[in-house]
ZAZA-757709 format. One record per residue: residue number from 0; x, y, z of N, C-alpha, C in turn. Coordinates in Angstrom, 2 decimals. Example, Ala and Ser with C-alpha at 12.3 -4.5 7.8 and 13.67 -1.06 7.14 Angstrom:
2
seq/n_c1/n_c2/n_c3/ca_c1/ca_c2/ca_c3/c_c1/c_c2/c_c3
0/13.19/-5.69/7.80/12.30/-4.50/7.80/13.20/-3.30/7.80
1/12.85/-2.25/7.08/13.67/-1.06/7.14/12.90/0.03/7.87
//
This chain:
169
seq/n_c1/n_c2/n_c3/ca_c1/ca_c2/ca_c3/c_c1/c_c2/c_c3
0/7.82/-11.58/11.19/6.45/-11.76/10.75/6.43/-12.69/9.55
1/5.45/-13.56/9.51/5.33/-14.41/8.33/5.04/-13.56/7.08
2/5.33/-14.15/5.94/5.06/-13.46/4.68/3.56/-13.39/4.44
3/3.11/-12.27/3.93/1.74/-12.13/3.46/1.75/-12.68/2.04
4/1.02/-13.74/1.84/1.04/-14.45/0.56/-0.12/-14.02/-0.32
5/-0.05/-14.44/-1.57/-1.17/-14.19/-2.49/-2.45/-14.80/-1.94
6/-2.35/-15.92/-1.24/-3.53/-16.57/-0.67/-4.17/-15.67/0.39
7/-3.35/-15.05/1.23/-3.87/-14.13/2.24/-4.52/-12.93/1.56
8/-3.87/-12.40/0.55/-4.41/-11.25/-0.19/-5.75/-11.62/-0.83
9/-5.82/-12.81/-1.42/-7.08/-13.27/-2.02/-8.18/-13.43/-0.97
10/-7.83/-13.97/0.19/-8.78/-14.14/1.28/-9.32/-12.78/1.73
11/-8.42/-11.83/1.92/-8.81/-10.48/2.33/-9.68/-9.83/1.24
12/-9.27/-9.98/-0.01/-10.04/-9.41/-1.11/-11.45/-9.99/-1.16
13/-11.57/-11.30/-0.98/-12.89/-11.94/-0.96/-13.75/-11.37/0.17
14/-13.13/-11.15/1.33/-13.85/-10.60/2.47/-14.34/-9.18/2.16
15/-13.48/-8.39/1.52/-13.86/-7.02/1.16/-15.04/-7.03/0.19
16/-15.00/-7.94/-0.78/-16.06/-8.01/-1.79/-17.41/-8.38/-1.17
17/-17.38/-9.05/-0.01/-18.62/-9.46/0.66/-19.18/-8.36/1.56
18/-18.39/-7.31/1.81/-18.83/-6.25/2.72/-19.79/-5.29/2.03
19/-20.76/-4.83/2.81/-21.62/-3.75/2.31/-21.00/-2.42/2.74
20/-21.66/-1.34/2.40/-21.11/-0.01/2.70/-20.90/0.19/4.20
21/-21.82/-0.29/5.02/-21.69/-0.17/6.48/-20.47/-0.93/6.99
22/-20.28/-2.14/6.46/-19.13/-2.95/6.86/-17.81/-2.27/6.51
23/-17.74/-1.72/5.32/-16.52/-0.99/4.90/-16.32/0.22/5.80
24/-17.40/0.93/6.11/-17.31/2.10/6.98/-16.78/1.75/8.36
25/-17.24/0.63/8.92/-16.76/0.20/10.24/-15.27/-0.15/10.19
26/-14.86/-0.83/9.12/-13.44/-1.18/8.97/-12.59/0.08/8.89
27/-13.06/1.07/8.12/-12.30/2.31/7.99/-12.27/3.10/9.30
28/-13.35/3.06/10.08/-13.33/3.70/11.40/-12.27/3.05/12.28
29/-12.17/1.71/12.22/-11.14/1.00/12.99/-9.74/1.38/12.51
30/-9.54/1.44/11.20/-8.23/1.84/10.65/-7.85/3.23/11.14
31/-8.81/4.15/11.12/-8.53/5.54/11.53/-8.13/5.60/13.00
32/-8.70/4.73/13.83/-8.32/4.68/15.25/-6.97/3.99/15.45
33/-6.74/2.89/14.70/-5.52/2.09/14.89/-4.28/2.72/14.27
34/-4.42/3.33/13.10/-3.28/3.87/12.35/-3.62/5.27/11.82
35/-3.90/6.23/12.72/-4.37/7.54/12.24/-3.36/8.28/11.35
36/-2.09/8.25/11.68/-1.10/8.97/10.88/-0.97/8.34/9.50
37/-0.92/7.03/9.44/-0.78/6.32/8.17/-2.00/6.57/7.28
38/-3.18/6.35/7.81/-4.41/6.54/7.05/-4.53/8.00/6.61
39/-4.26/8.92/7.51/-4.35/10.34/7.18/-3.40/10.74/6.07
40/-2.17/10.24/6.13/-1.18/10.59/5.11/-1.58/10.04/3.75
41/-1.91/8.76/3.70/-2.23/8.12/2.42/-3.48/8.75/1.80
42/-4.53/8.90/2.58/-5.76/9.47/2.03/-5.58/10.95/1.70
43/-4.77/11.65/2.48/-4.48/13.05/2.17/-3.78/13.19/0.82
44/-2.81/12.33/0.58/-2.10/12.36/-0.70/-3.03/11.97/-1.85
45/-3.98/11.08/-1.58/-4.87/10.63/-2.66/-5.82/11.74/-3.12
46/-6.04/12.74/-2.29/-6.91/13.85/-2.69/-6.33/14.64/-3.86
47/-5.02/14.53/-4.05/-4.35/15.25/-5.12/-4.41/14.51/-6.46
48/-4.89/13.28/-6.46/-4.93/12.49/-7.69/-5.93/13.08/-8.67
49/-5.59/12.97/-9.95/-6.42/13.58/-10.99/-7.72/12.84/-11.24
50/-7.70/11.52/-11.11/-8.90/10.74/-11.45/-9.54/10.15/-10.19
51/-10.87/10.30/-10.06/-11.56/9.72/-8.90/-11.33/8.22/-8.76
52/-11.24/7.49/-9.88/-11.00/6.05/-9.80/-9.66/5.74/-9.16
53/-8.69/6.62/-9.33/-7.38/6.43/-8.70/-7.52/6.53/-7.18
54/-8.34/7.47/-6.72/-8.56/7.60/-5.26/-9.21/6.33/-4.71
55/-10.15/5.75/-5.48/-10.77/4.49/-5.06/-9.74/3.37/-5.04
56/-8.84/3.34/-6.01/-7.79/2.33/-6.04/-6.90/2.44/-4.81
57/-6.56/3.67/-4.42/-5.72/3.89/-3.24/-6.42/3.37/-2.00
58/-7.68/3.70/-1.83/-8.43/3.23/-0.66/-8.51/1.71/-0.65
59/-8.72/1.11/-1.81/-8.80/-0.34/-1.91/-7.46/-0.99/-1.54
60/-6.37/-0.50/-2.12/-5.05/-1.08/-1.82/-4.73/-0.92/-0.33
61/-5.00/0.25/0.23/-4.72/0.46/1.65/-5.58/-0.48/2.50
62/-6.81/-0.71/2.11/-7.67/-1.65/2.83/-7.08/-3.05/2.81
63/-6.64/-3.49/1.65/-6.04/-4.83/1.54/-4.78/-4.91/2.38
64/-3.94/-3.88/2.34/-2.70/-3.88/3.12/-3.01/-3.99/4.61
65/-3.88/-3.12/5.10/-4.16/-3.10/6.53/-4.86/-4.38/6.99
66/-5.81/-4.88/6.22/-6.47/-6.13/6.60/-5.53/-7.32/6.52
67/-4.61/-7.31/5.57/-3.64/-8.41/5.47/-2.74/-8.46/6.70
68/-2.27/-7.29/7.12/-1.44/-7.27/8.33/-2.26/-7.65/9.55
69/-3.48/-7.18/9.63/-4.34/-7.52/10.76/-4.60/-9.02/10.81
70/-4.73/-9.63/9.64/-4.97/-11.07/9.54/-3.84/-11.87/10.20
71/-2.61/-11.43/9.97/-1.47/-12.19/10.47/-0.94/-11.70/11.82
72/-1.23/-10.46/12.16/-0.70/-9.90/13.40/-1.62/-8.81/13.93
73/-2.68/-9.19/14.65/-3.60/-8.18/15.18/-2.91/-7.28/16.21
74/-3.38/-6.07/16.32/-2.88/-5.16/17.36/-1.51/-4.57/17.07
75/-1.27/-4.16/15.85/0.02/-3.56/15.47/0.10/-2.15/16.05
76/1.25/-1.83/16.63/1.45/-0.49/17.18/1.29/0.56/16.09
77/0.75/1.72/16.47/0.50/2.79/15.51/1.81/3.37/14.98
78/1.80/3.69/13.71/2.92/4.37/13.06/2.72/5.86/13.29
79/3.77/6.53/13.72/3.67/7.97/13.95/3.89/8.72/12.65
80/3.46/9.97/12.65/3.66/10.82/11.48/5.15/10.99/11.18
81/5.95/11.16/12.23/7.39/11.33/12.06/8.02/10.06/11.47
82/7.62/8.89/11.98/8.13/7.63/11.44/7.80/7.50/9.96
83/6.56/7.85/9.62/6.16/7.72/8.22/6.94/8.68/7.34
84/7.04/9.93/7.75/7.76/10.92/6.94/9.23/10.54/6.76
85/9.88/10.09/7.82/11.29/9.69/7.74/11.45/8.51/6.79
86/10.63/7.49/6.98/10.72/6.30/6.13/10.37/6.63/4.68
87/9.37/7.48/4.48/8.98/7.86/3.12/10.14/8.57/2.41
88/10.77/9.50/3.11/11.90/10.22/2.50/13.04/9.28/2.15
89/13.32/8.30/3.00/14.36/7.31/2.71/13.98/6.47/1.49
90/12.73/6.02/1.43/12.25/5.23/0.29/12.31/6.05/-1.00
91/11.89/7.31/-0.90/11.90/8.18/-2.07/13.31/8.32/-2.61
92/14.27/8.58/-1.73/15.67/8.72/-2.15/16.19/7.43/-2.77
93/15.84/6.29/-2.16/16.29/5.00/-2.68/15.71/4.73/-4.06
94/14.42/4.99/-4.23/13.78/4.74/-5.52/14.30/5.71/-6.59
95/14.59/6.94/-6.18/15.14/7.91/-7.11/16.51/7.44/-7.61
96/17.28/6.84/-6.72/18.59/6.32/-7.10/18.47/5.11/-8.02
97/17.55/4.19/-7.70/17.36/2.98/-8.50/16.87/3.33/-9.91
98/15.98/4.31/-9.99/15.35/4.63/-11.28/15.82/5.98/-11.83
99/17.03/6.38/-11.51/17.53/7.69/-11.96/17.58/7.82/-13.48
100/17.70/6.70/-14.19/17.72/6.74/-15.65/16.35/6.43/-16.25
101/15.31/6.44/-15.43/13.97/6.11/-15.90/13.54/4.74/-15.41
102/12.29/4.43/-15.65/11.72/3.17/-15.19/12.34/2.00/-15.96
103/12.72/0.99/-15.22/13.27/-0.24/-15.81/12.58/-1.40/-15.11
104/11.88/-2.23/-15.88/11.11/-3.32/-15.29/11.98/-4.31/-14.51
105/13.19/-4.56/-15.01/14.10/-5.47/-14.31/14.44/-4.92/-12.93
106/14.75/-3.62/-12.87/15.04/-3.00/-11.58/13.81/-3.01/-10.67
107/12.65/-2.77/-11.26/11.42/-2.76/-10.46/11.17/-4.14/-9.85
108/11.35/-5.20/-10.63/11.15/-6.55/-10.11/12.18/-6.89/-9.04
109/13.41/-6.41/-9.20/14.45/-6.65/-8.19/14.07/-5.97/-6.88
110/13.53/-4.75/-6.95/13.11/-4.03/-5.75/11.98/-4.81/-5.07
111/11.01/-5.26/-5.83/9.88/-6.00/-5.26/10.35/-7.32/-4.66
112/11.16/-8.07/-5.40/11.60/-9.38/-4.94/12.44/-9.31/-3.67
113/13.18/-8.22/-3.48/14.04/-8.10/-2.30/13.34/-7.44/-1.11
114/12.08/-7.07/-1.28/11.33/-6.36/-0.25/10.84/-7.34/0.82
115/10.58/-6.82/2.02/10.15/-7.67/3.14/8.81/-8.37/2.90
116/7.93/-7.76/2.15/6.62/-8.35/1.82/6.40/-8.23/0.31
117/7.12/-9.04/-0.47/7.09/-8.87/-1.93/5.72/-9.08/-2.57
118/4.95/-10.04/-2.09/3.66/-10.32/-2.73/2.66/-9.20/-2.49
119/2.72/-8.58/-1.32/1.83/-7.46/-1.02/2.23/-6.23/-1.85
120/3.53/-5.98/-1.98/3.98/-4.86/-2.81/3.64/-5.12/-4.28
121/3.78/-6.36/-4.73/3.43/-6.71/-6.11/1.93/-6.46/-6.34
122/1.09/-6.81/-5.36/-0.34/-6.56/-5.47/-0.61/-5.06/-5.61
123/0.03/-4.25/-4.77/-0.17/-2.79/-4.84/0.25/-2.26/-6.21
124/1.41/-2.69/-6.69/1.91/-2.23/-7.99/0.97/-2.68/-9.12
125/0.51/-3.91/-9.05/-0.38/-4.43/-10.10/-1.69/-3.65/-10.13
126/-2.19/-3.29/-8.97/-3.44/-2.52/-8.91/-3.22/-1.11/-9.46
127/-2.13/-0.50/-9.09/-1.84/0.86/-9.56/-1.63/0.90/-11.07
128/-0.90/-0.07/-11.58/-0.59/-0.06/-13.01/-1.62/-0.81/-13.85
129/-2.68/-1.31/-13.21/-3.70/-2.11/-13.90/-4.40/-1.30/-14.97
130/-4.59/-1.96/-16.10/-5.41/-1.37/-17.16/-6.59/-2.29/-17.44
131/-6.85/-3.19/-16.52/-7.96/-4.14/-16.62/-7.93/-4.97/-17.90
132/-6.76/-5.10/-18.48/-6.62/-5.91/-19.68/-7.21/-5.29/-20.93
133/-7.72/-4.09/-20.83/-8.35/-3.40/-21.96/-7.33/-2.42/-22.54
134/-6.97/-2.61/-23.79/-5.95/-1.76/-24.40/-6.37/-0.30/-24.46
135/-7.67/-0.04/-24.51/-8.13/1.34/-24.58/-8.20/1.99/-23.20
136/-8.25/1.19/-22.16/-8.36/1.72/-20.80/-7.00/1.66/-20.13
137/-6.49/2.82/-19.80/-5.17/2.90/-19.17/-5.32/2.89/-17.65
138/-4.18/2.89/-16.98/-4.15/2.99/-15.53/-4.88/4.26/-15.09
139/-5.42/4.25/-13.90/-6.09/5.42/-13.34/-5.10/6.47/-12.84
140/-3.82/6.15/-12.88/-2.78/7.02/-12.35/-1.91/7.55/-13.49
141/-1.46/8.81/-13.35/-0.43/9.28/-14.25/0.86/8.57/-13.86
142/1.86/8.63/-14.69/3.13/7.97/-14.37/3.73/8.51/-13.07
143/3.66/9.82/-12.89/4.19/10.43/-11.66/3.40/10.00/-10.44
144/2.06/9.98/-10.55/1.22/9.55/-9.43/1.49/8.09/-9.08
145/1.62/7.26/-10.10/1.88/5.83/-9.87/3.18/5.65/-9.11
146/4.22/6.34/-9.53/5.51/6.24/-8.83/5.41/6.68/-7.39
147/4.70/7.79/-7.16/4.54/8.30/-5.79/3.81/7.28/-4.92
148/2.73/6.69/-5.44/1.96/5.76/-4.61/2.64/4.42/-4.43
149/3.48/4.03/-5.34/4.30/2.83/-5.09/5.20/3.10/-3.89
150/5.81/4.27/-3.85/6.69/4.63/-2.73/5.88/4.73/-1.44
151/4.72/5.34/-1.50/3.87/5.46/-0.30/3.49/4.07/0.22
152/3.04/3.19/-0.67/2.64/1.85/-0.22/3.84/1.03/0.23
153/4.96/1.18/-0.43/6.18/0.48/-0.01/6.57/0.93/1.40
154/6.47/2.23/1.65/6.76/2.78/2.98/5.79/2.21/4.01
155/4.50/2.23/3.70/3.48/1.74/4.65/3.69/0.26/4.96
156/3.90/-0.54/3.93/4.10/-1.98/4.14/5.36/-2.23/4.96
157/6.44/-1.55/4.62/7.70/-1.73/5.36/7.56/-1.36/6.83
158/6.88/-0.24/7.10/6.69/0.17/8.49/5.78/-0.80/9.25
159/4.69/-1.22/8.63/3.80/-2.19/9.29/4.53/-3.50/9.56
160/5.34/-3.93/8.58/6.12/-5.15/8.76/7.07/-5.00/9.94
161/7.76/-3.88/10.02/8.72/-3.68/11.13/7.99/-3.56/12.47
162/6.80/-2.99/12.49/6.02/-2.88/13.73/5.59/-4.26/14.23
163/5.37/-5.20/13.32/4.96/-6.53/13.74/6.13/-7.29/14.37
164/7.35/-6.87/14.04/8.55/-7.53/14.56/9.07/-6.88/15.83
165/8.61/-5.65/16.11/9.08/-4.92/17.27/8.46/-5.49/18.55
166/9.24/-5.51/19.63/8.66/-5.98/20.91/7.59/-4.99/21.38
167/6.54/-5.54/21.97/5.47/-4.67/22.47/5.95/-3.93/23.70
168/5.39/-2.74/23.85/5.72/-1.96/25.04/6.19/-0.68/24.68
//
């Protein structure tokens, strides 16, 4: 699959900004039909977030991810619950090993740069850790929540990327 670039992400973001509530609702209905296990898992986990704005951030990032993949490869095979859980556990173990001594920005950038879709993962991380440039306004996620959702989005992106490369049938 071709790389999802910042230009694709910007295009998708512009399209989202132009949608009204009905348009967003229709897109989410399509996502729920196309990727029910993925959407269910991500939104289910977001219910546990402490801040409502964090839940909105999760929905926004997932929308950008799914629309970006749809932009480059329509009709991606559905990810099963078992596939997601297996991949998530592998990602979790890998990230735990990489960051066993705590968060290190150099290690984080190495993980992103070596990932199959680095610009999309960078977008997700930037949104999660965003403080909107205001020193008084922090991220909408606790440190633990942010780490969990980076792993969730990394898992989702990796699985969607692999599904685009898999032969149909």
